[in-house]
C-alpha positions in Angstrom: 118.8 97.5 162.0 121.3 99.6 163.9 124.0 96.9 163.3 123.5 97.1 159.5 123.8 101.0 159.6 127.1 100.7 161.6 128.7 98.4 159.1 127.6 100.6 156.2 129.2 103.7 157.8 132.4 101.8 158.4 132.6 100.7 154.8 131.9 104.2 153.6 134.7 105.7 155.8 137.2 103.1 154.5 136.3 103.9 150.9 136.7 107.6 151.5 140.1 107.1 153.2 141.3 105.0 150.2 140.1 107.7 147.8 141.9 110.4 149.7 145.1 108.4 149.9 145.1 107.7 146.2 144.4 111.3 145.4 147.3 112.4 147.6 149.7 110.0 145.8 148.5 111.2 142.3 148.8 114.8 143.4 152.4 114.2 144.6 153.4 112.7 141.3 151.8 115.5 139.4 153.6 118.1 141.4 157.0 116.4 140.8 156.3 116.1 137.1 155.3 119.7 136.9 158.5 120.8 138.7 160.7 118.8 136.3 159.0 120.1 133.2 159.1 123.7 134.4 162.8 123.5 135.1 163.5 121.9 131.7 161.5 124.5 129.7 162.9 127.4 131.6 166.5 126.3 130.8 165.6 125.9 127.2 164.2 129.4 127.0 167.3 130.7 128.6 169.4 128.9 126.1 167.5 130.5 123.2 167.8 133.9 124.7 164.2 135.3 125.0 164.1 138.7 123.4 160.9 139.6 125.1 162.3 139.4 128.6 163.4 142.7 130.1 166.3 140.9 131.7 169.4 139.9 129.7 171.6 136.9 130.6 175.3 137.4 131.1 177.2 134.2 130.8 180.5 134.3 132.8 183.1 131.7 133.4 184.2 130.5 136.8 187.9 129.9 137.2 188.7 126.9 139.4 185.1 127.0 140.7 185.5 130.5 142.2 183.3 133.5 141.7 185.9 136.1 140.7 183.7 138.1 138.3 184.9 141.7 139.0 185.8 143.6 135.9 184.3 141.0 133.6 180.8 142.5 133.4 181.9 145.5 131.2 179.1 147.2 129.3 176.5 144.5 130.1 174.9 146.8 132.8 173.8 149.5 130.3 170.1 148.9 130.7 167.9 146.5 132.6 169.0 144.0 135.2 171.0 141.1 133.7 171.0 137.6 134.8 174.4 136.2 135.7 175.1 132.6 134.9 178.4 131.2 136.0 179.9 128.5 134.0 183.3 126.9 134.7 185.9 126.9 131.9 186.9 123.6 130.4 190.5 122.4 130.4 190.8 122.9 126.7 189.6 126.5 127.0 192.1 127.2 129.7 194.8 125.8 127.5 193.7 128.1 124.7 193.9 131.1 127.0 197.5 130.2 128.0 198.5 129.6 124.4 197.1 133.1 123.5 199.2 134.7 126.3 202.3 132.8 125.0 201.7 134.0 121.5 201.3 137.6 122.7 204.6 137.4 124.6 206.4 135.8 121.6 205.1 138.4 119.2 206.3 141.2 121.4 209.8 139.7 121.7 210.0 139.2 118.0 209.0 142.8 117.3 211.7 144.1 119.7 214.4 141.9 118.1 213.5 143.1 114.6 213.3 146.8 115.6 209.9 147.2 114.0 207.1 149.5 115.1 203.8 148.2 116.3 201.9 149.1 113.2 204.4 147.3 110.9 204.9 144.1 112.8 201.3 143.7 113.8 201.8 143.5 117.6 198.3 144.3 118.6 195.2 142.7 120.0 193.9 142.0 116.6 197.2 140.3 115.5 196.6 137.6 118.1 193.3 136.6 116.5 192.8 134.1 113.7 191.6 136.1 110.7 191.2 135.2 107.0 194.6 136.9 106.3 196.6 136.0 109.3 196.9 133.9 112.4 199.1 133.4 115.4 202.4 131.8 114.4 203.2 129.7 117.5 202.2 126.1 117.6 200.6 124.7 120.7 202.3 121.7 122.4 198.9 120.2 122.8 196.4 118.9 120.3 194.0 121.8 119.6 192.9 120.6 116.2 189.3 120.1 117.4 189.0 123.8 118.5 187.1 125.7 115.8 189.2 128.9 115.9 188.3 130.1 112.4 184.5 129.7 113.1 184.9 131.8 116.3 186.9 134.5 114.6 184.3 134.8 111.8 181.5 135.0 114.4 183.2 137.6 116.7 184.9 139.8 114.1 183.4 141.1 110.9 186.1 142.4 108.6 185.1 144.0 105.4 187.3 143.7 102.3 188.3 147.3 102.6 189.9 146.6 106.0 192.0 143.7 104.7 195.8 144.4 105.1 197.6 145.2 101.9 199.7 142.1 102.1 200.6 139.4 99.8 198.7 136.2 100.7 200.5 132.9 100.4 198.9 129.5 100.8 199.3 127.7 104.1 196.9 124.8 103.2 199.6 122.3 102.2 200.5 119.7 104.7 204.3 119.8 105.4 204.6 116.9 107.8 207.7 114.9 107.1 207.1 111.5 105.7 209.1 108.9 103.9 206.0 107.5 102.3 205.7 108.4 98.6 202.1 108.8 97.4 201.7 107.9 93.7 199.1 109.7 91.7 196.4 107.5 90.1 197.9 107.9 86.6 201.4 107.1 87.8 200.2 104.0 89.6 198.4 102.8 86.4 201.4 103.4 84.2 203.7 101.6 86.7 201.4 98.6 86.7 201.4 98.6 82.9 205.2 98.6 82.8 205.3 95.7 85.4 202.7 93.8 83.4 204.7 94.3 80.2 207.8 92.9 81.9 205.8 89.9 83.3 204.3 89.0 79.9 207.3 89.7 77.6 210.2 89.1 79.9 211.9 86.6 77.7 211.5 88.7 74.5 212.7 91.8 76.2 215.7 90.1 77.7 216.6 88.7 74.3 216.6 92.2 72.7 218.2 93.9 75.6 221.9 93.7 74.4 220.8 95.5 71.2 219.0 98.1 73.2 222.0 98.8 75.4 224.6 98.7 72.6 224.3 102.4 71.7 223.3 105.2 74.1 223.8 108.1 71.6 220.8 107.6 69.3 217.1 108.2 69.1 215.0 105.3 70.0 211.5 104.1 69.0 208.5 104.1 71.3 208.6 100.3 71.6 212.2 100.4 72.6 211.4 103.0 75.3 208.6 100.8 76.5 210.9 97.8 76.8 213.5 99.8 78.7 210.8 101.2 81.1 209.6 97.6 81.6 213.1 96.5 82.6 213.3 99.3 85.1 210.0 98.2 86.6 211.5 94.8 87.3 213.2 93.8 90.6 216.4 92.4 89.0 219.2 94.5 90.4 221.9 93.6 87.8 219.6 94.5 84.9 218.6 97.7 86.6 222.2 98.9 87.0 223.1 98.5 83.4 219.8 99.8 82.0 219.8 102.9 84.2 223.2 104.0 82.8 222.0 103.7 79.2 218.7 105.4 79.9 220.4 108.3 81.6 222.5 108.8 78.4 219.5 108.3 76.1 217.5 110.9 78.1 219.8 113.6 77.0 217.9 113.8 73.7 214.6 115.6 73.7 212.9 113.1 71.3 213.9 110.3 73.7 212.6 112.2 76.7 209.2 112.4 75.1 209.1 108.7 74.2 210.2 107.7 77.7 207.3 109.8 79.1 204.8 108.1 76.8 206.3 104.7 77.8 205.5 105.4 81.5 209.1 105.7 82.7 208.4 108.7 85.0 206.0 106.5 87.0 208.8 103.9 87.6 211.3 106.5 88.9 209.9 107.1 92.4 210.4 103.5 93.3 213.9 103.5 92.0 214.9 106.7 93.9 214.0 104.9 97.2 215.6 101.6 96.2 217.6 99.7 98.8 220.7 99.6 96.5 222.7 102.8 96.7 224.0 102.7 93.1 220.5 102.4 91.8 219.5 105.4 93.8 222.4 107.5 92.4 221.9 106.5 88.8 218.2 107.1 89.0 218.9 110.6 90.2 220.9 111.2 87.0 218.0 109.9 84.9 215.6 112.3 86.7 218.0 115.2 86.2 218.0 114.7 82.5 214.3 113.9 82.2 213.3 117.0 84.3 214.7 119.4 81.7 211.7 118.6 79.5 208.8 120.8 80.5 206.1 118.2 79.8 208.1 115.7 81.9 208.5 118.1 84.7 204.8 118.6 85.0 204.4 114.9 85.8 207.1 114.7 88.4 205.3 115.3 91.7 205.8 111.8 93.0 209.4 111.8 91.8 210.0 115.1 93.7 208.6 113.7 96.9 210.8 110.6 96.6 213.9 112.8 96.0 213.1 115.0 99.0 212.8 111.9 101.1 216.1 110.6 99.9 217.8 114.0 100.4 216.5 114.3 103.9 217.5 110.8 105.0 221.0 110.7 103.3 223.9 111.5 105.7 227.1 113.5 105.1 228.9 110.2 105.2 227.7 109.8 101.6 228.1 113.3 100.0 228.0 111.9 96.4 224.5 110.6 97.0 223.4 113.9 98.5 224.9 115.8 95.5 223.1 113.5 93.1 219.7 114.1 94.8 220.4 117.8 94.8 221.3 117.9 91.1 217.9 116.2 90.3 216.0 118.7 92.5 217.9 121.6 91.0 216.7 120.6 87.5 213.1 120.0 88.7 213.0 123.4 90.5 213.9 125.2 87.3 210.1 125.4 86.9 208.0 126.3 90.0 205.5 123.4 89.6 206.8 121.4 92.6 208.5 124.0 94.7 206.0 123.4 97.5 207.1 119.7 97.7 210.6 120.8 98.6 209.7 123.0 101.5 210.4 120.4 104.1 214.1 120.2 103.0 214.9 123.9 103.5 216.5 123.4 106.9 218.9 120.8 105.5 219.7 123.0 102.5 220.7 125.8 104.7 222.7 123.6 107.0 224.7 122.2 104.1 226.0 125.7 103.4 227.9 125.6 106.7 229.8 122.5 105.6 231.9 124.6 103.2 232.1 122.1 100.3 232.3 124.8 97.6 233.8 122.8 94.7 231.4 122.5 91.7 230.1 119.1 92.7 230.2 119.8 96.5 227.0 119.5 98.6 227.3 123.2 99.8 227.5 124.5 96.2 224.7 122.4 94.9 222.5 123.3 97.9 223.1 127.0 97.2 222.0 126.5 93.6 218.8 124.8 94.7 218.0 127.6 97.2 218.5 130.3 94.4 216.0 128.5 92.2 213.5 128.4 95.0 214.1 132.1 95.8 213.1 133.1 92.3 209.5 132.0 93.2 208.1 134.7 95.5 205.6 132.3 97.0 208.5 130.3 98.4 210.2 133.4 100.0 208.2 133.2 103.3 209.1 129.6 103.8 212.8 130.4 103.0 212.7 133.2 105.5 211.1 130.9 108.2 213.7 128.1 107.9 216.8 127.9 110.1 219.6 130.0 108.7 223.2 128.8 108.3 225.3 129.9 111.2 228.1 131.1 109.0 226.0 133.2 106.6 227.8 136.5 107.4 231.2 135.0 106.6 230.0 133.9 103.1 229.5 137.5 102.2 233.2 138.2 102.0 235.6 139.2 99.3 237.9 136.3 100.3 235.2 133.7 99.2 235.4 132.1 95.8 233.9 134.3 93.2 231.1 131.9 92.1 230.2 131.3 95.7 229.9 135.0 96.8 228.0 135.8 93.6 225.4 133.1 94.4 225.1 134.0 98.1 224.5 137.6 97.2 221.9 136.5 94.6 220.0 134.4 97.1 220.0 137.2 99.7 219.0 139.9 97.1 216.1 137.7 96.0 214.9 137.2 99.5 215.3 140.8 100.6 213.7 142.2 97.4 210.6 140.2 97.8 210.4 140.9 101.6 210.5 144.6 100.9 208.1 144.4 98.0 205.5 142.4 99.8 206.1 144.0 103.2 206.8 140.6 104.9 207.4 140.7 108.6 208.3 137.9 111.1 204.8 137.6 112.5 203.5 136.5 109.1 206.0 133.8 108.3 204.4 130.4 107.8 204.4 128.3 110.9 205.1 125.0 109.2 208.7 123.9 109.8 209.5 127.4 111.2 212.7 127.6 113.2 213.0 129.3 116.6 212.7 133.1 116.3 216.4 134.0 116.8 217.5 131.3 114.2 215.3 132.1 111.2 216.7 133.3 108.0 214.6 136.4 108.5 216.5 137.2 111.7 219.9 136.4 110.0 219.2 139.0 107.3 217.0 141.7 109.0 217.9 141.2 112.7 218.8 144.3 114.6 222.2 142.9 115.6 223.2 141.8 112.1 221.7 144.0 109.5 224.2 146.9 109.8 227.1 144.5 109.7 225.7 142.9 106.7 225.2 146.2 104.9 228.8 147.1 105.6 230.2 143.9 104.0 227.8 144.1 101.0 228.7 147.8 100.4 232.4 146.8 100.4 231.7 144.1 97.8 229.8 146.5 95.6 232.7 148.9 95.6 235.7 146.7 95.5 234.9 143.4 93.8 236.3 142.8 90.3 233.3 140.9 89.0 230.6 143.2 87.7 227.9 140.6 88.4 228.9 140.5 92.1 228.7 144.3 92.2 225.3 144.2 90.6 223.9 141.7 93.1 225.5 143.6 96.0 223.8 146.8 95.0 220.4 144.9 94.6 220.8 143.7 98.2 221.7 147.1 99.5 218.7 148.7 97.9 216.4 146.0 99.4 217.9 146.5 102.9 217.6 150.2 102.9 214.6 151.8 104.6 
């Protein structure tokens, strides 16, 4: 009997030990789970910012994993004991800080060079922030497109409409990246395909009638004849293109023919011809565009044509001045109306640089470029871009009584237009558009309003207003003087 009791006790002790061991294991797992959950929930509460807590969290950044927090706490210690949470700055945030310092330095230098006071030129802490009506004008050498600057500015600064600067606002939403690729509108692409299809289907019939179509270039044509000519220009046969372009350019002098060519889809064919591999086709197409653009309804449909011309103009070299002059003539006629001025912005640097070449004869590239710049300067929305572009290095020498009369008249007109709008809209160098902007000392703004040049310019202009024999020159000189005066 005693042996049985002994075995029973041993079995009971073993069972108790097993139960105790299992309980300890379960308790350990429970404790670990509780710790993890507590940590997670406590972090989540801190992230939400518990308003009931008497303590306030102050989130600071650690620079290079240090704890240099002196001077950063500011007014956070006004009441209660804050919690300080150190977070290291990311690489992109550090780059943004460095960019902001560079912008501040550049703004100060520009303000000094233009002899403007702090209030007028906007050199202040607020001018370095991105706001709905202004933004820093220096571009970063790194890709910061993913940084939501406008969102942060709206969150940190609350500007009322009454505090908005009394400044003219121009659009900076257009992309001005240079590209040789011409994007056709949907309608243009459809009309181009219709012309190509007409040539493919009725090639033999059109070719048979072509001698009659090309026999007389000084008459009004029918819509069907215009369609046949547009179909020929949509083909890839160079000999036919050369002969047809010459006749079409002459026919496009007549307003009635301009309307018929537009209805026939000719405008949709022109962008491809402007960028053709054959130089003669390019030049003759520019003449067709120049004649067609004088029609207001045609001009409205010439966005793709304008982009093609700008691409041709920018890529053409001075070794072929005739081609450059042809492209400029077409752009001059297109720019008579402001519809596509914004498409020409990327060519402003080259337009100014051609003035330094000194080709002042009536068909020279310098004279034609000056005419284009005057057309653009008549649109006040283009003036900031014109002021931001790189100025000709010989500008001061063009304002001289020894220059040809037609040249000095146009130079003064250009400068008077720019200076008048600048004064009227209170434009300063900090608010020039950053797209395609030249370096600060080389901008057109600095060439006209720079501290080292403005008095010299006034002296030369005053001499022209008093001594020149042409009354139009005197009138534009006085306009410029009035705009340059304080």
